[in-house]
C-alpha positions in Angstrom: -3.7 -11.5 -17.8 -3.9 -8.6 -15.5 -5.5 -7.9 -12.1 -5.9 -4.8 -9.9 -3.7 -4.3 -7.0 -5.0 -1.9 -4.3 -2.4 -0.3 -2.1 -4.2 0.9 1.1 -1.7 3.2 2.8 -3.5 3.7 6.1 -5.8 0.7 6.4 -9.1 2.7 6.0 -10.0 1.3 2.6 -12.5 -1.3 3.7 -14.0 0.6 6.7 -17.5 2.2 6.4 -17.2 6.0 5.9 -19.0 6.6 9.3 -16.3 4.8 11.2 -13.3 6.8 10.1 -12.4 10.0 8.3 -11.4 9.5 4.7 -7.7 9.2 5.5 -5.3 8.6 2.7 -6.9 7.6 -0.6 -5.6 4.2 -1.8 -3.9 3.8 -5.1 -4.9 1.2 -7.6 -2.5 -0.4 -10.1 -3.1 -2.7 -13.0 -0.5 -5.5 -12.7 0.3 -8.8 -14.5 -1.1 -11.8 -12.6 2.2 -13.6 -12.9 3.9 -10.8 -10.9 1.2 -10.5 -8.2 3.1 -12.5 -5.5 6.3 -10.5 -6.1 4.5 -7.2 -6.0 2.7 -8.1 -2.8 6.0 -9.0 -1.2 7.5 -5.7 -2.2 4.5 -3.8 -0.7 4.8 -5.8 2.5 8.5 -5.0 2.7 7.8 -1.3 2.2 5.1 -1.3 4.9 7.3 -3.1 7.3 10.2 -0.7 6.7 7.9 2.3 6.9 6.4 1.3 10.2 9.7 0.4 11.9 11.8 3.3 10.5 12.8 6.2 12.7 12.8 8.4 9.6 9.2 9.6 9.5 9.8 12.3 6.8 9.6 9.8 3.9 6.4 8.9 2.1 5.8 5.1 1.9 5.3 5.4 -1.9 8.8 6.9 -2.2 10.6 4.1 -0.4 13.0 2.1 -2.4 13.8 -1.5 -1.3 
């Protein structure tokens, strides 16, 4: 079984269009359900590293954990 995993880079995915500009478009992945917890953990680690890193030249999608 598979499910969709939406990676919302800047937190604007669930806001009404009138509230914010379009920001960064989220990416959607089709992932196996049995890997969902692992994938969510990796995404959380990448977000934490990205937001606490002094190196702001790297795209969050390019971070390797």
